[in-house]
C-alpha positions, 0 to 999 in steps of 0.5 A: 695104473688105469685099473687102480684109477677105475677101482678108485672111481667105481669105489667112490661111486658105490660109496656115494650110492650106498650112503644115499640108499642107507639114508633113504631107507633109514629116513623112511623107517624113522618117519614111519615110527613118528620120529621128528624130521628134524631129529632124522636130519640131524642124526640118521641123514647126517650119519648116512651122508658121512658113512662113506668117509667113516668106512674109508677111515676105518678101512685105512686105519685097520689096513695099516695106513694111518697117514691116509686116515689122518690125511683124508680127514685133515685134507677134507676139512681144508677142502671144505673151508677153502675149495668148496666154500671158496668156489661157492663164494665166487659164484654167489654171495654167502650171507653169514648167519648169526649162529655161524659166528656164535656157535658153528665157528667156535665149535669148529675151531675148538674141535680143530684145536683139540685134535692138534693138542691131542696129536701134538703129545709125546706119542703123537697118537689118537688112542681109544680113550681119546676116541671115546672122548671125541664121540662123547663131545659129538653126542653132547654137541648134537644133543644141544643142537637138537634142543636149540632147534626145537626151542627156536622152531615155533612151528615144530609142534604143528609139524610133528602133529601133522607129520606125513608118513611115507606112502605105503604103496610108494615106500613099503617096509620091505623096500626100505629094508632092502635100501638099507641092506643095499646101502650097507653093502655098498658102503662096505665094498665101496670103501674096500675098493676105494682104499685099495685103489688109493693105496696102489695108486700111491705106490705106482706114483711113488708118493706117500699115502699122506699125499694121496689122502690129502689130495685124491681121497679128500677131494674125491669124497668132497665132490658131492659137497662141491657139486651141491654147493655150486648148484645151491650157489647158482640158485642163490640158496647159499645161506646154509652153506657155511654152517653145513661145511663147518658142521661137516668139519666138526663131524669129521674130527669128532666122529670119524677120527673118534670112532676110528681110534676106538677101533684102532689107535691112529698114529700120526706122522710129524709131517701131518702134525706140523704141516697139515693140521697147522694149515687146517687151523690157519684156514679155520682161523682165517674164516672168522675175519672173512665172516665178520667183514660185511657179515657175508662172503663174496668174491674177494673172500672166495678168491682168497680161500681158493688161492689158499687151497691151490697153494696148499695143494701145490706145497703138498704135491711138491 
């Protein structure tokens, strides 16, 4: 059991490090090619930071553990909006941006409902065709977000004109290539060790892969977001926390489940559909009145979300 825990921790560490290396190398190469920092942030950085989760999902599905794949994605979404957001709001007040109400929440709720109705069908499966549909929706959403950001940012044209390229001495092409290669290798081996450790841990503890996916895997991969949110809250820089977390949920459903189901059909158990996906929908719905109340999330909202997460996790384990 100790070896499995070590394998799990080491795998997670290498995954996070691999994602960081991939983002660093790809971002420098993109900036050197005169690609806007905005586009880099919404594409390369977004993909790179989610690459560990994607590799875990694909690896679990291919190795015959669909419950871990679905449990991880649904558990991660619940973790984002209940645990991470709850802890952040407890430490400092989160101001709700207009876009979070008008854009981020409707798209988050819409993608969650789409997942529910897809898996609620007779076959309880996310097929290749549905995966392609998910990815197309994500591409459209990303395109619209980039276009909207370009229109709203009046200074973007000046920013692009004065785009600062990476210093050739500090960041040469070969070094960026090495960062990308090391990042991809870290993602591959890290996901392999992490999923392997999680499966063996589930067998040793005598619990289902769904439980491990929802608790250990989801919480483990959400730790960077949790730490980042806590630091931002302490520094009173929480304005973007809500939008970023909802954006992560959108990406988890449309990208991770979409790409994974294109590679391998994802069979969804009845327990995940009737319990976990339903809880994800309920928590996403709960966020709306909390956002509308005073247009901010304070300690009361944080306490409600954190208690909800604790109760849900307890119900899963017991």
